[in-house]
MARFI-933826 format. One record per residue (C-alpha): z, x, y. Coordinates in pm, whole numbers, padded with zeros to 5 digits, always signed. Each point is the difference from the previous one (the first is absolute). Layout:
<rs>
ZXY
...
</rs>
This chain:
<rs>
-00026-01815+00649
-00061+00216+00309
+00332+00185-00065
-00165+00109-00317
-00323+00113+00145
+00221+00215+00258
+00212+00171-00267
-00356+00055-00175
-00171+00137+00273
+00327+00200+00088
+00007+00153-00345
-00392+00088-00017
+00053+00195+00345
+00264+00180-00137
-00136+00071-00340
-00348+00113+00185
+00183+00206+00279
+00179+00172-00294
-00247+00043-00300
-00311+00070+00219
+00132+00132+00343
-00150-00266+00222
+00168-00063+00315
+00011-00322+00215
-00037-00120+00336
+00189-00321+00114
-00153-00327-00114
-00199-00204+00221
-00084-00378-00007
-00360-00045-00174
-00162-00346-00103
+00153+00003-00347
+00361+00085+00120
+00159+00354+00074
-00248+00313-00071
+00160+00348-00097
-00221+00278+00090
+00007+00321-00218
-00110+00370+00012
-00064+00202-00285
-00155+00306+00217
-00103+00053+00340
-00316-00178-00051
+00060-00216-00283
+00177-00348-00033
+00047-00389-00045
+00227-00291+00017
+00216-00235-00195
+00046-00385+00071
+00115-00287-00198
-00248-00186-00217
-00252-00253+00163
-00083-00339-00103
-00265+00031-00252
+00102+00388-00102
+00152+00076-00351
+00325+00226+00023
-00088+00357-00047
-00182+00265+00167
-00338-00030+00196
-00218+00306+00071
-00076+00085+00323
-00274+00218+00121
-00054+00166+00327
-00326-00096+00114
-00244+00093+00316
-00065-00360+00112
+00218-00274-00128
-00277-00282+00029
-00261+00213-00132
+00218+00089-00316
+00061-00383-00013
-00319-00111+00038
-00126+00270-00268
+00250-00134-00246
-00093-00333+00055
-00397+00037-00088
+00058+00223-00302
+00210-00335-00138
+00358+00017+00126
+00192-00300+00096
+00151-00055+00341
+00379-00004+00015
+00072+00093+00332
-00236+00102+00247
+00012+00319+00238
+00365-00091+00206
+00122+00227+00267
+00305+00134-00093
+00068+00216+00269
-00187+00174+00293
-00301+00169-00165
+00063-00091-00368
-00127-00301-00173
+00035-00083-00369
-00178-00239-00236
+00078-00096-00371
-00289-00069-00226
+00035-00113-00411
-00241+00222-00165
-00235-00080-00304
+00259+00012-00248
+00295-00155+00177
+00170+00289+00179
+00097-00022+00348
-00121+00296+00202
+00084+00045+00366
-00171+00169+00321
+00153+00158+00256
-00181+00130+00312
-00108-00041+00359
-00248-00299+00126
</rs>
C-alpha cells in the first residue's frame, strides 16, 4: 500500500508542477508522514500529504488565516466538527482541520 501512495504522490506532484506551475520544496516529516510544500506564487502555496486516519481520499481546501487557533475556535462555535486541532507543522505554522456543516473538510493554516 505504501508503494502505491508513493507513486500517487509522485504523480500528483508531477502533474501539479506541469499543469499548474507549482514548485516543490524538499519534503519534511510531519505528524501524518511526509509533507510536501509547494508554491504557486511568491506569496502563496500549500502542501500535499498522505491521507490521515479518519479522512477520505481527495483534496481538502486549506485556507491561510491570521490565527489558526482563532479560526479553529470560530469554526467550532459556528457548528463545525473538530477533526484535528491546531498542530505545529513547522516553525511559525500551525494547521487545523474541521468538518464543516454539510460534511466537507476545511483546513486552516497560519501562525498561533
